[in-house]
C-alpha positions as CSV (number, residue, x, y, z in Angstrom):
1,N,-24.5,-31.5,25.7
2,I,-22.3,-32.4,28.8
3,V,-21.8,-29.4,30.9
4,T,-18.7,-30.1,33.5
5,L,-16.9,-27.0,35.6
6,E,-13.3,-27.4,34.9
7,R,-10.6,-25.4,37.0
8,Y,-7.3,-24.1,35.7
9,R,-4.1,-23.0,37.5
10,F,-1.6,-20.4,36.3
11,E,1.1,-18.8,38.0
12,G,-0.9,-18.7,41.1
13,L,-4.3,-18.0,39.4
14,L,-7.3,-20.2,39.6
15,I,-9.7,-19.9,36.8
16,C,-12.8,-21.8,36.6
17,R,-15.5,-22.2,33.9
18,F,-17.9,-24.5,32.4
19,S,-16.8,-27.0,29.7
20,S,-19.7,-27.6,27.0
21,A,-19.6,-27.0,23.2
22,S,-22.8,-25.1,23.9
23,A,-21.9,-22.9,26.7
24,T,-22.9,-19.4,26.2
25,P,-20.1,-16.6,25.6
26,E,-20.1,-15.2,29.0
27,T,-19.2,-18.8,30.4
28,A,-16.9,-19.6,27.9
29,R,-13.1,-18.8,28.3
30,P,-12.0,-16.4,25.7
31,T,-8.7,-16.7,23.7
32,S,-6.1,-16.5,26.3
33,P,-3.0,-14.1,25.9
34,L,-0.5,-15.9,28.2
35,P,1.6,-19.1,27.0
36,P,1.5,-21.6,27.6
37,P,-2.2,-22.3,28.3
38,P,-3.4,-23.2,31.5
39,Q,-3.3,-26.6,32.7
40,P,-6.2,-28.5,34.5
41,I,-5.5,-28.7,38.4
42,Q,-6.6,-31.9,40.1
43,R,-9.7,-31.6,42.3
44,E,-8.0,-32.3,45.4
45,D,-6.1,-29.3,45.1
46,Y,-9.5,-27.2,46.1
47,E,-11.6,-30.1,47.2
48,D,-12.6,-27.8,50.4
49,E,-13.2,-24.8,48.5
50,D,-17.1,-24.0,48.2
51,L,-16.9,-21.9,44.5
52,T,-20.4,-21.1,44.5
53,S,-19.9,-19.3,48.1
54,L,-17.4,-17.0,46.4
55,N,-19.4,-15.6,43.7
56,P,-22.6,-13.8,44.8
57,Y,-24.1,-14.2,41.1
58,N,-23.6,-17.8,41.1
59,Q,-21.9,-17.6,37.5
60,L,-19.1,-18.7,35.9
61,P,-16.0,-17.9,34.6
62,M,-14.5,-16.8,37.9
63,L,-11.1,-16.0,39.1
64,L,-9.5,-16.7,42.4
65,E,-5.8,-15.4,43.3
66,N,-5.1,-15.3,47.2
67,D,-7.7,-12.8,48.4
68,L,-8.7,-11.5,45.0
69,K,-12.2,-12.9,43.6
70,L,-13.1,-11.7,40.1
71,F,-16.7,-13.0,38.5
72,N,-17.2,-11.0,35.4
73,T,-15.6,-12.0,32.1
74,A,-14.7,-8.1,30.9
75,I,-13.1,-7.6,34.4
76,I,-11.1,-10.9,34.8
77,S,-9.7,-10.4,30.9
78,E,-8.6,-6.8,31.6
79,Y,-6.9,-7.5,35.2
80,L,-5.0,-10.5,33.4
81,D,-4.1,-8.2,30.4
82,D,-2.6,-5.5,32.8
83,R,-0.8,-8.0,35.0
84,Y,1.0,-9.8,32.0
85,R,1.8,-7.1,29.8
86,Q,3.2,-8.8,27.1
87,N,1.2,-9.2,24.1
88,K,-1.3,-6.6,25.4
89,L,-4.9,-6.9,24.1
90,Y,-6.5,-3.6,25.6
91,A,-5.5,-0.1,24.4
92,D,-3.1,1.8,26.7
93,A,-4.5,5.1,25.9
94,P,-7.4,6.1,27.8
95,M,-9.5,7.1,24.8
96,P,-9.2,3.8,22.5
97,R,-9.6,1.6,25.7
98,A,-12.7,3.4,26.6
99,E,-13.9,2.6,23.6
100,Q,-13.1,-1.2,23.7
101,R,-14.8,-1.2,27.3
102,Q,-17.9,0.1,25.4
103,Y,-17.7,-2.0,22.5
104,I,-17.6,-5.2,25.5
105,W,-20.5,-3.7,27.4
106,R,-22.4,-3.3,24.0
107,F,-21.8,-7.0,23.2
108,E,-23.0,-8.1,26.5
109,Q,-26.3,-6.2,26.4
110,D,-27.1,-6.8,22.8
111,W,-25.5,-10.1,21.4
112,F,-24.4,-12.0,24.4
113,K,-28.0,-11.9,26.1
114,L,-29.7,-13.2,22.4
115,A,-27.0,-15.9,22.5
116,D,-27.8,-17.0,26.3
117,Q,-31.6,-17.3,25.1
118,M,-30.2,-19.8,21.8
119,L,-28.1,-21.8,24.0
120,R,-30.2,-22.4,27.0
121,H,-30.5,-26.2,28.2
122,P,-33.6,-27.8,26.3
123,D,-35.7,-28.1,29.9
124,S,-35.3,-24.1,30.1
125,L,-35.4,-23.4,26.4
126,D,-38.2,-21.0,25.2
127,H,-38.6,-21.5,21.6
128,T,-40.5,-18.5,20.9
129,A,-37.6,-16.5,22.5
130,Q,-35.1,-18.6,20.6
131,C,-36.8,-17.8,17.2
132,A,-36.8,-14.0,18.0
133,A,-33.1,-14.1,18.6
134,Q,-31.9,-16.1,15.8
135,K,-33.8,-13.5,13.5
136,K,-32.1,-10.5,15.4
137,L,-28.9,-11.8,15.5
138,R,-28.7,-13.2,12.1
139,D,-30.1,-9.6,10.6
140,T,-27.9,-8.0,12.6
141,L,-24.7,-9.7,11.7
142,I,-25.9,-9.4,7.9
143,S,-26.4,-5.6,8.3
144,L,-22.8,-5.3,10.1
145,T,-21.0,-7.4,7.4
146,P,-19.3,-4.4,5.9
147,L,-17.4,-3.3,9.1
148,F,-15.5,-6.8,8.8
149,Q,-14.0,-6.0,5.1
150,H,-12.0,-2.5,6.2
151,Y,-9.7,-4.2,9.0
152,P,-8.0,-7.5,9.7
153,Y,-9.7,-7.6,13.1
154,F,-12.9,-6.1,14.3
155,M,-12.3,-2.3,13.9
156,S,-8.1,-2.5,14.0
157,E,-5.6,-3.4,12.5
158,N,-4.4,-5.4,15.4
159,F,-6.0,-8.2,17.2
160,S,-7.4,-7.3,20.2
161,I,-9.6,-8.0,23.4
162,L,-12.6,-7.2,21.1
163,D,-11.7,-10.2,19.1
164,C,-11.4,-12.5,21.9
165,M,-15.1,-11.5,23.2
166,L,-16.5,-12.1,19.9
167,A,-14.7,-15.5,19.0
168,P,-16.6,-17.4,21.3
169,L,-20.0,-16.2,20.4
170,F,-19.3,-16.4,16.2
171,I,-17.8,-20.0,16.6
172,R,-20.9,-20.9,17.9
173,L,-23.6,-19.6,15.4
174,K,-24.1,-23.0,13.9
175,A,-25.1,-24.6,17.4
176,M,-27.3,-21.5,17.8
177,G,-29.0,-22.3,14.7
178,I,-27.9,-19.2,12.6
179,E,-26.8,-19.8,9.1
180,L,-25.7,-16.7,7.0
181,P,-25.5,-16.1,3.3
182,K,-22.0,-17.2,2.4
183,Q,-21.5,-14.8,-0.6
184,H,-22.9,-11.8,1.2
185,C,-21.2,-12.1,4.3
186,R,-18.0,-13.3,2.9
187,P,-15.9,-10.7,4.8
188,F,-17.5,-11.8,8.0
189,F,-16.4,-15.4,7.2
190,L,-12.7,-14.4,6.4
191,Y,-12.6,-12.3,9.7
192,C,-14.1,-15.6,11.5
193,Q,-11.2,-17.6,9.6
194,R,-8.3,-15.4,10.4
195,V,-9.4,-15.6,14.1
196,F,-10.3,-19.0,14.3
197,S,-6.7,-20.0,12.7
198,R,-4.8,-18.3,15.3
199,P,-3.0,-20.9,17.8
200,T,-3.8,-19.2,20.9
201,F,-7.3,-19.5,20.2
202,T,-7.0,-23.4,19.8
203,Q,-4.8,-23.6,22.9
204,A,-7.4,-22.1,24.7
205,M,-10.1,-24.6,23.8
206,T,-11.0,-27.7,25.5
207,L,-10.6,-31.2,24.1
208,Q,-14.8,-31.2,23.6
209,E,-14.6,-27.8,21.8
210,K,-12.0,-28.8,19.5
211,N,-13.7,-31.9,18.4
212,H,-17.1,-30.2,18.5
213,Y,-15.9,-27.1,16.1
214,Q,-13.3,-29.0,14.0
215,E,-15.1,-28.1,11.3
216,F,-13.9,-24.5,11.6
217,L,-10.8,-25.3,12.6
218,I,-9.5,-27.2,9.6
219,H,-7.4,-24.4,8.6
220,T,-5.4,-24.3,11.8
């Protein structure tokens, strides 16, 4: 897969991310609550900006706004949710908001790290680690399938930031070599269908991603 650096501008914000069908969930932009979706900016708009010098970890995605520099997916998402308060994705009350943050932290520690091992470039791919990660994530999703049958969205009646965080991971399961038993995991697949069919999900994808994952977007 070809990996390119994309820059998006929206109402004074500059969002930088990788564009690749196999980009890991940390580098993939979550589904955006902001209509319309950001438009790619011209390279000359920031031709003098050294993006790598703005982030000590040299990672994407990254958000720039005036003197503000953010380079963590969860922090960027929460900032955008607080700034654009229509269509809120984070809970307002302290307790459910803390629970959302803790879920996100667990996704990052448990699932996204496994995805990173499976979606590495072939030159740096550790096949032993890849096979172990595939088995661990597959077994985990199978065991957690009942969670997806009680609510239309992840642990909630309403679409939230947790669904935004999980969607880039779940749509890449096939790319990671993970096959789930369709009958046993039917609630999980129905959940994915609900999320993938949301207009904001497809709007947040690049053309390359839409073409690569067309089979999952057939109902949108």
